[in-house]
C-alpha positions in Angstrom: 101.1 79.8 64.5 104.3 81.8 64.6 104.4 85.3 66.2 106.9 88.0 66.9 106.1 89.6 70.3 107.5 92.9 71.3 107.0 94.3 74.8 108.3 97.8 75.4 108.2 99.7 78.8 109.5 103.2 79.4 109.7 105.1 82.6 110.4 108.9 82.4 111.3 110.4 85.8 110.4 114.0 86.8 113.9 114.3 88.3 116.8 112.0 87.7 116.6 108.7 89.6 119.8 108.0 91.5 119.4 104.2 91.5 116.8 101.7 90.3 116.2 97.9 90.5 113.8 95.8 88.4 112.7 92.2 88.1 111.2 91.1 84.8 108.8 88.2 83.8 108.3 89.1 80.2 109.8 86.3 78.3 107.8 83.3 77.0 109.1 79.9 78.0 109.1 76.6 76.1 106.2 74.3 77.0 104.6 71.3 75.4 102.4 73.6 73.3 104.7 76.5 72.8 108.2 76.8 71.3 110.4 79.9 71.7 112.8 80.2 68.7 114.5 83.5 69.5 114.4 86.2 72.1 116.3 89.3 73.1 116.3 92.1 75.7 117.5 95.7 75.2 117.9 98.1 78.1 118.6 101.8 78.1 120.7 102.6 80.1 122.6 99.5 79.2 123.5 97.3 82.3 124.2 93.7 83.0 121.2 91.4 83.3 121.1 88.2 85.4 118.5 85.4 85.2 117.0 82.6 87.2 113.9 80.4 87.3 111.6 81.2 90.1 109.5 78.8 92.4 106.8 78.5 89.7 109.3 77.8 86.9 109.0 81.3 85.3 112.0 82.9 83.7 113.0 85.9 85.8 115.5 88.5 84.6 116.8 91.2 87.0 119.1 94.2 86.9 120.1 97.3 88.8 121.2 100.7 87.6 123.5 102.2 90.3 123.9 105.6 88.7 121.7 108.6 87.9 119.4 108.3 84.9 116.4 110.3 83.5 114.6 107.4 82.0 114.5 103.7 81.8 113.6 101.9 78.6 113.0 98.1 78.5 112.4 96.3 75.1 111.9 92.6 75.0 111.2 90.6 71.9 110.6 87.0 71.1 109.7 84.8 68.2 107.3 82.2 69.4 105.4 79.2 67.8 102.2 78.1 69.4 100.2 74.9 68.9 96.5 74.2 69.4 95.6 72.0 72.3 92.4 70.3 73.5 92.5 68.1 76.6 91.3 64.5 76.2 87.6 63.9 76.8 88.5 61.5 79.6 89.8 64.5 81.6 87.0 66.9 80.7 84.0 64.6 81.2 84.8 63.7 84.8 82.2 65.1 87.2 83.2 67.8 89.7 82.7 65.4 92.6 84.9 62.8 91.0 87.6 65.4 90.2 87.7 66.6 93.8 88.3 63.0 95.0 91.2 62.7 92.6 92.6 66.0 93.7 92.5 64.9 97.3 95.2 62.3 96.5 97.4 65.1 95.0 96.9 67.7 97.7 100.7 68.2 98.4 101.3 69.3 94.8 98.1 71.3 94.4 97.8 72.9 97.8 99.0 76.4 96.9 96.5 76.5 94.0 93.6 75.8 96.3 94.3 78.5 98.9 93.5 82.2 99.1 96.3 84.5 98.0 96.9 88.2 98.1 94.7 89.1 95.2 92.4 86.1 95.4 90.2 86.0 98.6 87.7 83.1 98.8 84.2 82.5 100.1 82.8 85.8 101.6 83.9 88.0 98.6 81.6 86.0 96.4 78.4 86.3 98.5 77.1 89.5 96.8 76.9 87.5 93.6 74.1 85.4 95.0 74.9 82.5 92.7 75.7 78.8 93.1 78.4 78.4 90.4 79.2 74.7 90.6 77.1 71.5 90.8 79.0 68.4 92.0 77.4 66.0 89.3 78.1 68.3 86.4 81.1 67.6 84.2 84.2 69.7 84.5 83.9 70.7 80.9 80.4 72.1 81.2 81.2 73.7 84.6 84.3 75.5 83.4 82.9 76.7 80.1 79.7 78.0 81.7 81.7 79.9 84.3 83.9 81.4 81.6 80.9 82.6 79.7 79.1 83.9 82.9 82.0 86.2 83.8 82.2 87.4 80.2 78.5 88.2 80.1 78.0 89.6 83.6 81.2 91.8 83.9 82.1 94.7 81.6 85.7 95.3 80.5 86.5 99.0 81.2 90.1 100.0 80.8 91.4 102.2 83.7 88.4 101.5 86.0 90.6 99.5 88.3 94.3 99.0 88.9 96.2 96.2 90.6 95.6 97.6 94.0 91.8 97.4 93.6 90.4 94.7 95.8 88.3 91.9 94.3 85.3 92.9 96.4 85.2 96.2 94.6 85.3 94.5 91.2 82.4 92.2 92.3 80.4 95.2 93.4 80.9 97.3 90.3 80.8 94.4 87.8 83.6 96.1 85.9 87.3 95.6 85.5 90.1 94.4 83.3 91.6 91.1 82.4 93.5 90.5 85.6 90.4 91.3 87.6 88.4 88.7 85.7 91.2 86.1 86.1 91.3 86.7 89.9 87.5 86.4 90.1 87.5 83.1 88.2 90.3 81.8 90.4 88.3 82.8 93.6 85.2 81.0 92.4 87.0 77.8 91.4 89.2 77.6 94.5 86.2 78.3 96.8 84.6 75.2 95.2 87.8 73.1 95.7 89.1 73.1 92.1 92.8 73.9 91.7 93.7 76.7 89.3 96.5 79.2 88.7 96.9 82.7 87.2 98.6 83.1 83.8 100.2 86.2 82.3 101.0 86.5 78.6 100.0 88.0 75.3 97.2 87.6 72.8 96.8 88.4 69.1 94.0 90.9 68.8 93.1 90.4 65.1 93.1 87.2 63.2 94.1 88.3 59.6 92.3 85.3 58.0 88.8 86.1 59.3 86.6 89.1 60.2 85.6 88.1 63.7 85.6 90.9 66.4 89.1 91.6 67.9 90.1 90.0 71.2 90.5 92.2 74.3 93.8 92.6 76.0 96.3 92.9 73.2 97.5 96.5 74.0 99.5 95.3 77.1 100.1 92.1 78.9 97.1 89.8 79.0 95.8 87.5 81.8 93.8 84.3 82.0 93.7 81.2 84.1 94.6 77.5 83.9 92.6 74.8 85.7 94.2 71.5 86.8 92.4 68.5 85.3 92.6 64.8 86.2 95.5 63.4 84.3 97.9 66.1 85.3 96.8 68.6 82.6 96.5 72.4 82.9 93.7 73.8 80.7 93.7 77.5 79.9 90.5 79.6 79.9 90.2 83.3 79.1 87.1 84.9 80.8 87.9 88.3 79.3 87.2 87.0 75.8 85.0 83.9 76.7 87.6 81.8 74.9 89.4 78.5 75.5 93.1 79.4 75.4 94.5 78.5 72.0 97.1 79.3 69.4 96.5 83.1 69.6 97.6 83.1 73.3 101.3 83.3 74.2 102.0 82.2 77.7 104.7 83.9 79.8 104.4 83.3 83.5 102.2 81.5 86.0 101.5 81.7 89.8 98.9 82.0 92.5 97.8 85.5 91.3 99.2 88.6 89.7 101.9 89.1 92.2 103.6 85.9 91.2 103.5 86.7 87.5 103.8 90.5 87.3 105.6 91.5 84.1 107.7 94.1 85.8 108.4 94.8 89.5 110.9 97.1 90.9 111.8 100.3 92.8 113.9 103.4 92.3 115.3 106.3 94.4 114.1 109.7 93.2 111.2 112.0 92.8 107.7 110.4 93.1 106.4 111.7 89.8 107.1 109.5 86.8 105.5 108.7 83.5 104.9 105.1 82.4 104.3 104.0 78.8 103.7 100.3 77.9 103.4 99.1 74.3 102.8 95.4 73.3 102.9 94.1 69.7 101.9 90.6 68.7 102.3 90.1 65.0 101.7 86.8 63.1 104.7 85.8 61.1 103.9 85.0 57.5 104.6 81.5 56.3 106.1 81.4 52.9 104.2 79.1 50.6 106.1 78.0 47.5 104.1 78.0 44.2 103.6 74.6 42.5 106.3 73.7 40.1 105.4 73.5 36.4 106.3 70.2 34.8 108.3 70.2 31.7 106.7 68.8 28.6 107.1 65.1 28.3 107.9 64.5 32.0 105.8 63.2 34.9 105.6 64.7 38.3 107.7 63.0 41.0 105.7 60.9 43.4 
């Protein structure tokens, strides 16, 4: 599928800011299953933007505004083509016990995705759930899909009930949250049981124009899901917010241990504390032009 993604962020300051600095992770990157054809960034005030790839391979753009300004507007757009992907059955049908043995031989590369992180505590935070999530003899496929569905069914999506400072223990207690909370919860469960996984930020198409299924959650702003490492060196995406396997309607932007590594925008400014923030995300499917069949002239045959 082909999409045009627009991510617009605007800060309006109560009093003019004397200086500001920001770091952006809002551009999709080429992967084996995703191709970025075009992209652009517009800033107001207009300043120079520099770029680098961070430790996790994410595209990071950063800038500073060294003069007084009343507002900051950031508009990023990209034209992205996504492909469907299903891991081979040989990777999915390995038992959890066998997968752990395989991962032990790759511990150096996977170590960071098995450890607790700032937003993803392990072990004790899960005790109030009173559930044994993973059985060693069950296949990875069954284990992961069941967990994806369990979070979707047991936790309610409520916009605004949490923010990024809300600890995972509170999310577990209230059984409510938003997409990054559910991603952090799934990461905590999988890492606690010795399965390497990482946080993913990106975008999702809310409505499929070709069918009448319910809309997907998380399209009004940046979305979050997870990727699990499978035997064979494959990262498989799962979206517990929507009880979906990540597919063509997901556009991946950044990865890391948790939200802190993949936050769309991070920065600071000098000025009054009060500010207004508006974020708008648009993911629109690009129409593919289909040429009508040509009519053959009388007395001629179609070209084979």
